[in-house]
N, C-alpha and C positions, 0 to 999 in steps of 0.2 A: 383301171387296168385289172386284169385277173391276177390271181395268186401266182399262176405259172409265169406270166409275163414279168411280174415284179421279181420273181425268183431268178429268171434268166438275167434280168437287168442287174440286180444287186450281186448275185453270185458271179456274174460275168465281170463286173467292175472289180470285185475283190480279187478274183483270180488274175485279172490283168495287172493289178497292183502287185500281187505276190511275184508274178513272173518278171515284171519290171525291176523290182528290188533284187531279184536273183541275178538278173543280167548285170545290173549295176554293181553288185557285190560279188562278182565272180572270184573264186579263190585262185590265187596265183602261186601259192606255196603250200607245203604240208601244214605249216603252222597256222595259216589262214583257214585251211580245210578242217583241221582238228580243233583249234581253239580261237578262231576268228582273229588271229594275230595278237591276241591278248590285249587289245586296245579298246574294248567296248566300254562305254560309260556306265556308271552304276544304275542310272535311271533306265537306260535301254536294256541292260542286263537283267534288271529286276522285272521288267515287263516281259522279256523273252523267257526268263525262268518261270514266270507265272503261266505263260502260254504253254511252255513245255510241260509244266506240271498239270495244268488243267486240261486233261485229255477229253476224249469223247465220253469216257466214264463219268467225269465230273460234270460236263455240260449236258449230255444227253441222258445218261443213265442214272446218276445218283439221285436226282429228285424223283425219278420213276421208282426206284427202290424204296425211298422214304414214303412215297405215296401209297405203295402197296404193303409195306412192312410197318409203317407208322413208327412208333417209338424204337422198334428193333433196328430200323434203318439208320439210327444215329451212330451205329458203329462205324459207318463209312466216314461220317463227318469227323468223329473223334480220331479215328485211325489215320486218315490222310492228312488232316491239319496238324495233329500231334507229331506225326512222322516227319513232316517238313521242319518243324522246330527242332526235333531231335537231330536231324541231319545237320542243320545249320549251326547248332550250338556244340554238339558232341563230336562230330567227325570232320566237317568241312575245313576248319582252320588247320587241323593237323595234316589232312590230305593235301591241302594247298601248300603247306610248308614242305611236305615231303617232295613235292615237285612233279608228281606223276599224275597226268590228267586222265588216265583210264584206270579202272579198278584192276584189270589183269596186270597192268604195268606195276601198280603198287604191290600187288600180291607177289608177283614174280621177283621183284627186287627185295621186298621185305623178308620173304621166306627163301631168298637166295636159291631159287630152284626154277628151272625151265618147266619141270613137271607141274609145279604149282601154278605157273603162268598158264599152261595149257588147260589145266582143270578150270581155272578162273575164266579163261576165254570160252570154254564150253558152257559154263554156268551163265556167263553174261549173254551168250547167244540164245540159250534156252529162255532166259528171262525176257530178253528183248523181243524175241519172236512171239512169245505168248502175249506180251503186252501189245505189240503192234497189230496182232490179229484183231483185238478189240477195236483199235482205231480204224482199221480198214472196214470192219463190219459197220461201224458208225457212219462212215462215209457212204457206204452202200445204202444204208437205211434212209439217209437224208435224200440222196439222189432218187431213190426208188419212189418216194412220195412226191417230192416237189418238182422233179423233172420228168416224172411219170415214165421212168425206165425201171427194169427189174433190178433187184439188189446186186446181182452179179455185174451187170453193166455199170452200175454206180461204182462198184469197187474198181473196175478197170479204169474208169475216168479218174478216180482218186489216185490210182497208181501212176498214171501218166503225169499228173500235176506234181505229185511228190517227187517222182523220178527227176523231173526237170530241175526244180530248184534245189533239191538236196544234193544231187550229183554234180550240178554245175557250181553251186556256191559253197558247198560244204558248210562248216559251222558259221563262216562269215555270212553267207547268204541266208542260212537258216535263222541266225540271230535277228537280223534286221527284218526278215519276213515275219518272224514271230512277234516282233514289236507291233507290226500292223495287225497281225492275227489276234493279239490280245485286245487291241482296241475294238476290233470287230466283234469278238466273242463276248466281251463284257457288256458292250452296248446292247448286243442282241439278247443277252440274258436278262438285263435289268429293265429294259423298256417294257416288255410285256408284264413283268412283275409290278411295275408302277401302275400300268393301266388296270390290271385285274384287281390289285389291292384297292384302288380307288373305286372301281366298279362294284366290288362286293362289300366294302366296309366304309367307304368315304374317306379313307386315309391312304395317301399315295405311297407311304413308306411300307414296303412289304413286311419287314420284320415286326412292325407295330400292328399293321393290318391283320396279320395272322392271329394275334391275340385280342383283336377288337370285336366289338359287337357288329352284327350285320346291319346294313343301312336299309333293310326292308321294313323297319319299324317294329320288328318283333322283340327287339331288345336281347336277342339270343346271341351268345358268343359264337364265332365261327367254328372254333375247335369243339365246342359243345354240340353244335349242329352236326359236325362230321362224326363225332363219337356216336351220336344217335343214329345217323344214317348207316354207319358201319354195323352197329349191333342189330339193327332191324334186318339186315341182310344175313345175319349169322356170323359176321366177322368179329374178331376181338376189337374192343374199343380202340380207336386210333391212337390215343395217348397211353395205352396200356401195353407193356411189354409181354411178349409171348415166348421169346427165345430163351433157352437155358442160360443162366448167368455165366457158366463156364465157357459156353460157345461165344457169348458176347465178348468176354475178356480175351479169348483166344483170337478171334477175328480182329479186334481192335489192336492187340499187340502185334499180330502178324502184319497188319497194314502199316503200323508205325515203324517197326524195325525193317520191314520190306522197303519202305520209302528210303531209309538210310542206306540201303544197299543198291538202290537203282542207279545204274551207270550213267544214264542220260541226264540225271539231275546233278550228279557229282561234278561232271565235266564243266558245268556252268561256272564254277568257282575259279576256273582258269582263264576265262575269257575277258577278265578285267586286268588292269595293270598291276594293282597291288592289293594286299590283304585288306587295307582300309576300305578300298572300293568294293571288295567282296562282301565285307560286313554291311556296307550301305545297301548293296543290291539285295542281300538277304532280307533286310528289314523292309525294303520297298516291295520285294516279291511277296512277302507275307501279307502286307497290306493289300496288294492287288488280288491275291488269292482269297483273302477274307471277304472281299466284296461279293464274290460268287458263292462261297461256301455259307456265308451268313444268310444268303437269300434263298438258297436251295430248299430249306424246310418250308418256307412260305409258299414257294411255287408248288411244292408237293401238296400242301393243304388246299390251295386254290384249285389245282388240277383235279384232285381226287373228289372234292365236293362237287365241282361242276360236272365231272364225268358221271357220278352216281345219279345226280339230278337229271342229266340228259338222257341216260340210257336205261336205267333200272325200271322195269315194269312198263316200258313204253313200247308202242307198236313199231315193229321193224320197218314197216312201210313209211313211217313218219320220221325216220332217222335223218338228221341233217346231212348235207353233202360231205362234210369232213369224215363222217363215219364210213360212207361208201368209198371215199378215196383211200382211206387207210385199209379198208377191207381188201382192196385190189393188191396191196403189198403183202397180204398174208399175216400182217402183224395184229389184226383184229379178226376174230372168227366167231360167227354166230351160228349156232346149231339149234334149231327149233325142236326141242325134244318132246314137247307136249302138243305141238302143232296148233298153238293158240295165236301165233303171229306176234306175240309179245316177247321182249327180251327179259329173261329171268337171270339176273346177275346175283348169284348167291354163293355163300361160303360152302354149302353142301355140293360136293363135286358131282354127285349123281344127278342133281337137279340143275346145276349151273349150266347156262347155255352160252356164256360169253367168255372167250379167252382174249386177254389183252396183254400184249408184250410190254414189259416195263419200259422199253426203250422209246416208246412213242409219246410218253406223257409230256415231256418238255416241248417236243416238236408240235404235238397236237394241241397243247394248252391254249395258244392264241386262237386257234380255230374253234375250239370248244367254247371259248368265251366270246366268240364273234368279234374279234378285234379286226382292225383294218388290214387289207391284203398286204400292204407294205410291211407291217409288223410281222406277219406270218412269214414272209419272204426273208426278212431280216434274221429271224430265228434260224431259218435254214442255213443262211450264210454263216451264222455264229457256230452252228453245229459242225459245219465243214471246217471252219477255222480251228476249232478245238481239236478235231480229229487229225487234221493235216499237220498242225504244229507239233503235236506229240509224235506222230508217225515219223516226221522228218528227223526229230531228235533221236529217236530210237534207231532209225536206219543209219544215222551217222555213227552211233555207238557200234552197230553191227559192222559197218565198213571199217571203222577204226580198229576194232578187235581183230579183224582179219589182216588188214594191211600193216598196222603198226605192231600189235602184240604178237601176231602169229608169223607173218611174212618177214618183217624187219628184225624182230627180236629173237626169232627161233630159226626160221628156214633160210633166210638170206640177209644176214646183217649188213652186207655191202651194197644193198640195193640203192640205186640213185634216187634223189628226191623226186625227179620227174616220173620215174617208174613207180615209186611208192604212191604218188598222187594218182596216177592212172589205175593202180591196183585198188586204191581206196574207192575210186569212182566205179570201177568194175564190180567191186564187192557190194557197193550200195545198189547197183542195178540188179544184181542177182537177189539181194535181200528184198527188194521191192516185189519181185516175182513170187518169192516164197511167202512174203507177207500177204500178197494178194490171194494166194491159195488159201491161207488160213482165214482171211476175211470172208471168202466164199464158203468155207467149210468150218465155221467157228464151233467151239465146244459149248457155247452158251450165249446168253445175252451179254452186252458190252461190259457192264460193271462186274459181272461174275468172272468173265475171262480176265479182266484186269486184276481183280482180286487174287486170282490164281498166280498171276505174275508176281505180285507182291509177296505171296507166300513162298514162291520159288526163290526170290531174292533174300527173304528172311532166312530160309533154310540153308542157303548156300554161301552167299557172299558176306552177309552182315557179320557173322561171328569171326570170319577171317579178317575183316577190316578192323573190328573192335579189338580183338586180341592182338592184332598186329600193331596197333597204336598203343594200347595200354598194358601190354604184358611183354616183358623182355624174354620170357622163358618159353613161349610158344615157338616150336621149330617147324621146319618144312614138313616133316612126317605127320605132325599133329594137324597142321592146317590142311594138308591134302586129304588126310583120312576124314577129317570133319566135313569138308566140302562134299566129298563123295557120298558119305553116309547121309548128310542132310538133304542133298538134292535127290538122291535115290529114294529116300523115304517119301518125300513130297511128290515125286513123279508117280510112284506106285500108288499112293493114296488118291491122286488125281485120276489116274487111269482106272482105278477100281471103283471109286465112289462118285466120280463126276462124268467121265467119258464113257464108261461101260465097255472098254475094249477087252476086258477079261470076262465078258459074259454080261448077264443082266445086272443093272446097277442095284446093289443091295439097299434095303430100306434104311431110314435114319436110325432105327433101333440098333443097327450094327456098326454105327460110327464108333471109332476108337475114342474112348473117354467122353463120348457124347459130343465130339467136336466135328464140325462140318469141314468139307474140303477147303473152303475159303479161310478157315481158321487153323488148319492143320500145320501151316507154316510155323506156328509157334512151337508145336511139339517137335517138328523136324529141326528147328533152330536149337532147341534145348539139347537134342541129341547131338547136334554138331558141336556145341560148346563142350559137352561132356567128353566126346570122343577126342576132340582136339587137345583138351587139357590132359586126359589120361595118357594118350599116346605120347605127348610131349614129355610127360614125367617118366615114361618108360624108355625114352630114347635120349640121345645126346642133346645137350643144350645148344642153342644157336651160337655161331661164332661171336667172338668178343666185339668185332667191329659192327655187327648187326645190332647187338645189345646197346652199344654206344649210340648208334644211329636212332634207335627207338627213344633213348633218353633225350637226344637233341630235338627231335620233332615235337616233344612235349613242352619245350621252353617257348613262351610267348614271344613273338617277334613281329614287327610291322614290316610290311612290304611296300 
């Protein structure tokens, strides 16, 4: 069978499974819609958390960034994995004990202020919409190549699927769907890695194969060969860093603390029965996440080596079918500047004739390596599973922020449970439409968009959560001021240096402190902390009952 037929078959079967699970897990109450009734097993919650966490950025884009950035791309590995550990150990137990399953709910009660709640809702919506834009873009990319439709049509299809099981099942449907999606995405990520590692080095374990000698009899190490190929084309050696250390630190920290402020991950600690189960699911999720993250660098090395050997200084007319297929999506572009019919892939921008989108590397990797058609189709299904699982979790956060944190807690406290449930479903439906728009008009490639979402979370919500747990003296004036300053700074920096909405995008030499937009969340976060603490010192201390509540949530307790 052809790749397209295999794709229709495998993607069709996985979608049918997701829809079946959604129908069987239909939410019948707000508790089931928001936290799956609080009865999910640790194993299922660990897998669902991993699927929620490993978005299109992790599956589709991260290995692509590492492939083209080399050593510098390690910031995403360090930031995202470290951030999950930070969230699990530093914040999750206290938030679970506090008993509020949304970040705005925690901030509203901890800072005894509806204004603080409203600011937190706004921040959560901005973060979630920025994040979900990357997921919908990932869905569009997969569909555009493997189902041979344009990216926009792919986004529309993804919107319809997510709308069905997120709106119908809520957190209950999403949780059990994500268990299936984790199985699909991790199998799809690992199988090509085993194949290609054995093909290139004779060792089927990707992490070992990446550091092994090639099986072509040359005795040369794979990384040594990739370094040589890179330097021949004028690029920095693959294993050599090129990014300023301050930017590396800023991006890593922004990704870490941004993780700890992501609303769609925090809510996972409320879907199990007790704190002991939450701890188990955290450990299991970390294991499940590590399987993919420890394999991504190997896939990046395999893909970059095969790509250079396939296209560099080769005749365009002799390019294999995968190249022409990806060309039709616009994600690979060849411009014959010297009219010699050969592809000049060079670091020199004036002479370079090939533009490659980071986001195709994982998806195209099996095709470049000439793996069987079913493996190529499996990767497509895995990419869709990763994007849809996270998109669903984010859409639930958006709908919960509107229905629970805004409508029920601020506008209409007497709303019935039935009306609240319908409000949540209506909010999710509107959120899908907005997410689709951003998926069609994204501000960058998938991982870059997602990195900006982490920066926004770091700049706005993380300081309010940390100070709310570990300081009795931070009051509502301080928290509100800090959140407004933090997110305003981050948004301005994004608009100016990433989106270009204020005119032409300035060169890197004009970055503040030499820090990229992906890392500026660290600076905005520091500003948030400083403003929150200073304003709190200049205004009245929180009420006594709030300070006592903060003391209580720090005392360990099993649930």
